[in-house]
C-alpha positions as CSV (number, residue, x, y, z in Angstrom):
1,M,0.0,0.0,0.1
2,T,1.4,3.4,-0.9
3,I,1.5,6.3,1.6
4,S,-0.7,8.3,-0.2
5,H,-3.2,5.5,-0.4
6,F,-2.8,5.0,3.3
7,V,-3.5,8.5,4.1
8,H,-6.6,8.4,1.8
9,Q,-8.1,5.3,3.7
10,R,-7.4,6.7,7.2
11,R,-7.4,10.5,7.9
12,S,-7.1,10.5,11.7
13,P,-4.5,12.9,13.1
14,T,-2.2,10.1,14.4
15,V,-2.1,8.6,10.9
16,M,-1.5,11.8,9.1
17,K,1.7,12.5,11.6
18,L,2.7,9.0,10.7
19,A,2.5,9.6,7.0
20,T,4.2,12.9,7.3
21,A,7.1,11.0,9.1
22,M,7.1,8.4,6.7
23,V,7.6,10.9,3.8
24,G,10.4,12.7,5.6
25,I,12.3,9.4,6.2
26,A,11.9,8.4,2.6
27,L,13.3,11.8,1.5
28,L,16.4,11.8,3.8
29,T,17.2,8.3,2.8
30,G,17.1,9.5,-0.9
31,A,19.4,12.5,0.1
32,C,21.8,10.4,1.9
33,G,22.9,8.1,-0.6
34,D,26.4,7.3,-2.0
35,G,26.8,10.0,-4.5
36,S,29.8,11.5,-6.5
37,A,31.4,14.7,-5.8
38,D,29.0,16.0,-8.4
39,D,26.2,15.1,-6.1
40,T,27.8,16.4,-3.1
41,A,28.2,19.8,-4.8
42,A,24.8,19.7,-5.6
43,A,23.7,18.8,-2.0
44,A,23.2,22.1,-0.5
45,T,19.8,23.4,-0.9
46,G,20.2,27.0,0.1
47,G,20.0,28.9,3.3
48,G,23.4,30.5,3.4
49,L,26.4,30.1,5.8
50,K,24.8,31.5,8.7
51,G,24.8,28.9,11.6
52,K,26.8,26.3,9.5
53,T,30.0,24.7,11.2
54,I,33.1,24.1,9.0
55,D,36.0,22.2,10.4
56,F,39.1,23.4,8.6
57,V,41.9,20.9,8.4
58,G,44.2,23.3,6.3
59,Y,48.0,24.5,6.5
60,G,49.4,25.9,9.7
61,K,49.7,29.4,10.6
62,D,53.4,28.8,11.2
63,N,53.6,28.4,7.5
64,P,53.7,31.9,5.8
65,W,51.4,30.7,2.9
66,G,49.0,28.9,5.4
67,A,48.8,32.0,7.9
68,Y,47.6,34.5,5.0
69,F,45.2,31.8,3.6
70,N,43.7,31.2,6.9
71,S,43.2,34.9,7.9
72,V,41.3,35.4,4.5
73,F,39.4,32.4,4.4
74,T,38.3,32.5,8.0
75,A,37.3,36.2,8.0
76,K,35.4,35.8,4.8
77,L,33.2,32.9,6.0
78,E,32.8,34.2,9.6
79,A,31.6,37.3,8.5
80,E,28.5,35.5,6.9
81,G,27.9,33.7,10.3
82,A,29.7,30.4,9.9
83,K,31.6,28.7,12.9
84,I,35.2,27.7,11.8
85,V,36.7,25.0,13.8
86,D,40.6,25.4,13.5
87,L,42.3,22.0,13.0
88,T,45.4,23.3,11.1
89,T,48.7,21.8,11.1
90,M,51.9,21.5,9.0
91,D,52.6,17.9,10.2
92,P,51.0,15.3,7.9
93,G,50.4,12.6,10.8
94,T,48.7,15.2,12.9
95,A,46.6,16.3,9.7
96,V,45.2,12.9,9.5
97,S,44.2,12.7,13.2
98,N,42.8,16.2,12.8
99,F,40.6,15.1,9.8
100,N,39.5,12.0,11.7
101,Q,38.6,14.4,14.5
102,A,36.7,16.6,12.1
103,V,34.5,13.4,11.1
104,S,33.7,12.8,14.6
105,N,32.6,16.2,15.2
106,R,30.2,15.8,12.2
107,P,30.2,19.5,10.9
108,D,28.3,20.9,7.9
109,L,31.5,20.7,5.9
110,I,35.0,19.7,6.2
111,V,37.7,21.9,4.3
112,A,40.9,20.2,3.9
113,A,44.5,20.7,2.4
114,L,46.1,17.3,1.8
115,L,49.9,17.4,3.1
116,D,50.2,13.6,2.8
117,T,47.8,12.6,-0.1
118,S,48.0,8.9,0.6
119,S,47.3,8.9,4.2
120,M,44.1,11.0,3.7
121,V,42.3,8.5,1.7
122,V,40.8,6.5,4.7
123,P,39.7,9.6,6.4
124,I,38.1,11.1,3.3
125,K,36.1,7.6,3.0
126,K,35.0,7.9,6.5
127,A,33.7,11.4,5.9
128,K,31.8,9.9,2.7
129,Q,30.3,7.1,5.0
130,A,29.3,9.6,7.5
131,N,27.6,11.7,4.7
132,I,30.0,14.6,5.6
133,P,30.8,16.7,2.5
134,V,34.5,17.5,2.2
135,L,36.2,20.1,0.2
136,V,39.7,19.8,-0.6
137,F,41.8,22.9,-1.8
138,D,45.2,23.5,-3.3
139,G,46.5,19.9,-4.0
140,R,44.3,17.1,-5.4
141,P,43.3,14.1,-3.7
142,D,44.3,10.6,-4.3
143,P,42.6,9.1,-7.5
144,S,40.7,6.5,-5.3
145,V,38.5,9.3,-3.9
146,D,38.9,11.8,-6.6
147,G,34.9,11.5,-6.9
148,D,34.1,11.7,-3.2
149,V,35.3,15.4,-2.5
150,M,34.6,18.8,-4.1
151,Q,37.8,20.6,-5.3
152,V,39.3,24.2,-5.8
153,L,42.9,23.3,-6.9
154,S,46.0,25.2,-7.9
155,E,47.1,24.8,-11.4
156,N,50.5,22.8,-10.1
157,E,51.8,21.3,-13.0
158,A,51.6,24.9,-14.6
159,L,53.6,26.2,-11.5
160,G,56.3,23.6,-12.1
161,T,56.5,24.4,-15.7
162,A,56.8,28.2,-15.0
163,A,59.8,27.6,-12.6
164,A,61.5,25.4,-15.2
165,Q,61.0,28.4,-17.8
166,N,62.5,30.9,-15.4
167,L,65.5,28.9,-15.0
168,V,65.9,28.1,-18.6
169,E,65.5,31.6,-19.6
170,G,67.8,32.9,-16.8
171,L,70.7,30.5,-17.6
172,K,70.4,31.3,-21.4
173,A,70.6,35.0,-20.5
174,Q,73.9,34.1,-19.1
175,G,75.2,32.2,-22.1
176,K,75.0,28.6,-20.2
177,E,73.4,26.0,-22.6
178,S,74.0,23.5,-19.7
179,G,74.1,23.7,-16.0
180,S,73.2,21.7,-12.8
181,I,69.9,22.6,-10.9
182,V,68.9,21.7,-7.3
183,A,65.3,22.0,-6.1
184,I,63.7,22.4,-2.5
185,T,60.2,21.3,-2.7
186,G,56.9,21.5,-0.6
187,T,55.9,18.5,1.2
188,K,56.9,15.5,-1.1
189,S,54.0,13.3,0.0
190,G,51.4,15.8,-1.3
191,F,50.4,16.0,-4.9
192,A,50.8,19.6,-5.0
193,S,54.5,19.2,-4.7
194,Q,54.6,15.9,-6.9
195,D,52.6,17.7,-9.6
196,R,54.9,20.8,-9.7
197,M,57.9,18.5,-10.0
198,K,56.2,16.6,-12.8
199,G,55.8,19.9,-14.7
200,F,59.4,21.1,-13.6
201,E,60.8,17.7,-14.9
202,A,58.7,17.6,-18.3
203,E,59.9,21.3,-19.2
204,L,63.5,20.9,-18.4
205,A,63.6,17.6,-20.4
206,K,62.9,20.0,-23.5
207,T,66.4,21.4,-22.8
208,P,68.5,18.6,-21.8
209,G,72.0,20.5,-21.2
210,Y,70.1,21.5,-17.9
211,K,70.1,18.5,-15.5
212,I,68.4,18.2,-12.0
213,V,71.1,16.9,-9.6
214,D,69.5,17.2,-6.3
215,V,65.8,17.2,-5.2
216,Q,65.1,17.6,-1.5
217,D,61.8,18.0,0.7
218,G,61.5,21.3,2.2
219,N,58.1,20.5,3.8
220,W,57.0,24.3,3.0
221,D,59.2,25.4,5.8
222,P,61.5,28.4,5.1
223,T,64.0,27.5,8.0
224,L,64.2,23.8,6.9
225,S,64.9,25.1,3.3
226,G,67.6,27.4,4.3
227,K,69.5,24.5,6.2
228,I,68.9,22.2,3.2
229,A,70.3,25.0,0.8
230,T,73.3,25.6,3.2
231,Q,73.8,21.7,2.9
232,L,73.6,21.8,-1.1
233,F,76.2,24.5,-1.3
234,A,78.5,22.8,0.9
235,K,78.0,19.5,-1.1
236,Y,78.2,21.0,-4.5
237,G,80.2,24.2,-4.1
238,C,79.7,27.5,-6.0
239,G,80.6,25.8,-9.3
240,G,78.4,22.8,-8.9
241,I,75.0,24.6,-8.8
242,Q,73.8,26.9,-11.9
243,G,70.2,26.8,-11.2
244,A,67.8,26.4,-8.2
245,Y,64.1,26.3,-7.5
246,G,62.6,26.9,-4.3
247,M,58.9,25.7,-4.5
248,A,57.6,28.8,-2.7
249,D,59.2,32.2,-2.6
250,Y,59.6,31.9,1.3
251,Q,62.0,29.0,0.2
252,A,63.8,30.6,-2.6
253,L,65.0,33.5,-0.6
254,P,66.8,31.2,1.8
255,I,68.5,29.5,-1.2
256,I,69.9,32.8,-2.3
257,A,71.0,33.6,1.4
258,A,72.6,30.4,1.6
259,A,74.4,30.8,-1.6
260,K,75.7,34.2,-0.6
261,Q,76.8,32.8,2.8
262,A,78.8,30.4,1.0
263,G,80.4,33.0,-1.1
264,C,78.8,32.3,-4.4
265,A,77.6,35.0,-6.7
266,V,73.7,35.2,-7.4
267,A,72.1,36.2,-10.6
268,G,74.2,38.7,-12.7
269,K,76.4,37.6,-15.4
270,N,77.5,34.2,-13.9
271,G,75.7,33.9,-10.6
272,V,73.2,31.1,-9.5
273,V,69.8,31.5,-11.2
274,V,67.0,31.1,-8.4
275,T,63.3,30.9,-9.2
276,G,60.6,30.7,-6.7
277,S,56.7,30.2,-6.8
278,N,53.7,30.8,-4.4
279,C,54.3,34.4,-4.9
280,F,55.0,36.7,-2.0
281,K,56.1,40.2,-1.2
282,V,59.5,39.3,-0.5
283,G,59.7,37.5,-3.8
284,I,58.3,40.4,-5.9
285,D,61.0,42.8,-3.9
286,A,63.7,40.3,-4.7
287,I,62.8,40.0,-8.5
288,K,62.8,44.0,-8.7
289,A,66.3,43.8,-6.9
290,G,67.6,41.3,-9.2
291,T,68.4,38.3,-7.2
292,L,65.5,36.4,-7.8
293,Y,65.0,35.7,-11.4
294,G,61.3,34.8,-11.2
295,T,58.2,33.3,-9.6
296,A,54.5,32.2,-10.5
297,T,51.1,33.3,-8.7
298,E,49.3,30.9,-6.3
299,D,49.4,33.5,-4.0
300,P,47.4,32.6,-0.9
301,G,45.2,35.4,-1.1
302,T,43.6,34.6,-4.4
303,I,43.0,31.0,-3.6
304,A,41.6,31.9,-0.2
305,E,39.0,34.1,-2.0
306,Q,38.0,31.5,-4.2
307,T,37.9,28.7,-1.8
308,A,35.7,30.7,0.6
309,S,33.5,31.7,-2.4
310,Y,33.2,28.1,-3.2
311,V,31.9,27.3,0.2
312,A,29.4,30.2,0.1
313,R,28.1,29.2,-3.2
314,Y,27.7,25.5,-2.0
315,F,25.8,26.7,1.0
316,N,23.7,29.1,-1.1
317,G,22.4,26.2,-3.2
318,E,24.3,27.6,-6.2
319,K,25.7,24.1,-7.2
320,P,29.3,24.8,-7.8
321,P,31.2,22.5,-10.4
322,A,32.6,19.5,-8.3
323,K,36.3,20.9,-9.5
324,E,37.3,24.4,-10.0
325,L,41.0,25.3,-11.0
326,V,42.7,28.6,-9.9
327,K,44.7,29.8,-13.1
328,E,48.3,30.5,-12.5
329,E,50.9,32.8,-14.2
330,R,54.5,33.0,-14.5
331,V,56.3,36.4,-13.2
332,T,59.6,37.8,-14.1
333,A,61.1,41.1,-14.3
334,A,59.3,41.7,-17.5
335,N,55.7,41.6,-16.1
336,V,56.3,42.0,-12.4
337,A,54.6,45.1,-12.2
338,Q,51.5,43.5,-13.4
339,Y,51.4,40.9,-10.6
340,A,53.1,43.2,-7.9
341,E,49.8,44.2,-6.1
342,Q,48.3,40.5,-6.4
343,C,51.5,38.9,-4.8
344,S,52.5,41.6,-2.2
345,K,49.7,40.9,0.4
346,A,51.5,38.3,2.1
């Protein structure tokens, strides 16, 4: 017997309440099915951010990029009435624990950066089983859970490509058709770093005279990057490194400092050519000063604005796409004025 037939036959107040409850259960069951990220992105039916709880498993505020991203992202959502639970960290193991804690908290949404892509697979699956939507930003998730999360992603391969183009252009300007290159990356276990290295290596392969001789994990940490750079110049000497890639501007600047401390020339006609990425004011200033050859965008403010916008659109019922890409641009002395304002807010 259908619910409508049941109601037609028996119209007592008790029966009417029971029928209404049965309809509600049927609708709830339908809404909580195992859907893809496309279904998840369409799940919010409007009502806005007011009263919503968002557990934020992002980069820690002790990281320069994370600190600025967090300030912009949190302020924009709190201004619209959302409650942000801060579960940020730069330790990959702690990030997994924090994500599991977020699942236990049962918020309206989990927003996460994936420091260690593979270790986040199980927590993401737990969130799906608990019917808690997840939005990943910056680096993409593991392919096994790609359809289980919404995504606002940096154009990471393009950032790596831009870094290689900067080094090749800078070295050729010095008249060098060959050279040894070192790279200090962000957290290697995350796809954000891996995808950048993929683009970096593919672009350098077009000019085989330039060889990558050492790649070290700097964990998005400026202090650690400086220590690694000091070790690299001690190992290879001034003549053994012609180019260097710091995956963020705040990793590239310690490379420049380490080179100078080792007595190596930087930039100019024969010095080490250094490039950054994740543009910051210090990077823009260094480009203008001639010590940093170039960088690329992926500034924390721009992606924070787009991620916050995505969250707002989701809760407003605007059905944003399951994946959004933040377009990135290469920056050198030739166009630094065009990106100086965008890149100087952190």
